[in-house]
N, C-alpha and C positions, 0 to 999 in steps of 0.2 A: 531383471523389471531394469528399464531404463528412462533415463529422466536427462533433462536438461540442466545440467548442476553446471552453475560458473559463478562469478562474486559480482553478487547485485545485492548490493548494500540499499537497503530503504530506512526510512526514518518512521518509528509503527507507535502510536499514541493513545493512548488510554481515555478513553468517552469522557471519564469522569474529570480527565484534564483536559476536555474537550470543554465537557460542561463548564468548569470551572473558568476556564478564556473568557465565557458567555457571562457570567455571571460578573466577569472582574468588569466586562467592556459595556457592561448594563449599567454597573455601580456610575463607572466615570460619565457615562454617558447624561446620567443627571444630573450629575453637577455642570458639565459645559454644553448638554443639550445636541440636541441633532443635528444639528449648525455642521454642513458637511467639508467647512473649512476647516474644525476641528477635529483632532482626531479623537476618538475611535470610529466615527460617525462617518461613511461614506469611502471608508479604508480597508484592505483587505488585508488577513496575516496569513501566517501559517501556526499552527500550533501541534508543536512536538516537546521531545521529551529530552533530547541532545544524546538520544542514547540512538546509532544508529547499529541493525545487522545486517547480516546478512539472510536475505529474505526464507530461502532452504533451511536455515537451522531454526530461524523462526518459527517456522512451521511444522516443524520438527516433534515437539510436545504434544500438539495438535493431533497430529498423527497419529503418535505414539500410546497417547490415552484412551483412543476407540482401536489399537490393537494393529496400525499400520504401521509398517515402517517402510524408509524413504530410500527410494534405489540405491543400488547400489552399482550399477553401470549408468556412465553417464557420455549422449550425445555431444560431439564438439559442435560447438553455436554454428561454421558454416556449414558442418553437414546440415544441420536442421534450420539453418536460411533457404540451401539449396532445394529440400523437400518443399518449406514453406512455397518457396519460386515457383515450381513448378506443380503443387496442388493449386496457385491462381494461373497457371496459365492454363490448366484442364478444366478448370471453372470456365476459365473467357472464352476457351475452344468450344466446349461444350455448350457452354450461353448462346453460342453463332449456331449453332444445329435446335435447340430449343429443349436444351436438354437441362434441370435443373441439379446443379452439383457445388453444397457449400463446402470448400475446404475445412479441416479442423483444425489451421489454424493460417495466420498469415503470417506475411513479414513483419506485418506490424507488432505483432504477438511477440516476435522474435528480438524487435526491436526494446520494447518494454521490458522483458526480462530482461534484458541483460545489459542493462544498463543502469546507474544508480542513481534514484530517488531521496534524497534527505533533504531538507528542510531546516531552519534556524528561524526561533523564534523568537529574537534581539526586538525584534518592530513588536513585537505583543509586549514586550518587559521592558520596554521603555515609553509603550503609550499606556498601556496600564497597567503595569505590574505585574502580569503572570509569570511564574513560574509552577512546575508542576506539583499538586496536591501528593500525588501516589507514584513513588519510585515505580521505574520500568520494570526492579524485577516485583517487587509484590502486584503490578498491575499484572504480569505476566501471569505467579502464581494463581489471583483470581479467576481469571480469567482460563486459566486451562482446570479450573474447580469446575467452573460451570460448563465448558465445555464437554466436562465427562458428563455433564446430565443429558448434554444435545445427544437425544436418538437419529442416528445415522441412518 
């Protein structure tokens, strides 16, 4: 079984924590009003948990609870990138002669999978007092327990 297994650090957030952030923002807006010059009205916020994790480590418990194993062999980034480039070229050439071919993945997928994506919620803490209600370990436990009930 092959995979692209790279250092892909991402920030995940539990849905209850996102909902809590909305409640806190709404409470502050009740006091300050919907004036877009006063935060949080008209502002954009990242909501997180200050818990960054390798994406592949994050999805492993979800795969395991349904009996799937994570790949053992890994494709180096540059090889996957070259394959994606080749697929895009085949797509373009075949398109010129009227043959529809959709690549399984694109270079953009390589870029997204192989880049760290994590965010800070300091602005939300400052503007409306957001701190996560559910700790990352508890959020993961709850989510995996729920995911076990999902029929794949």
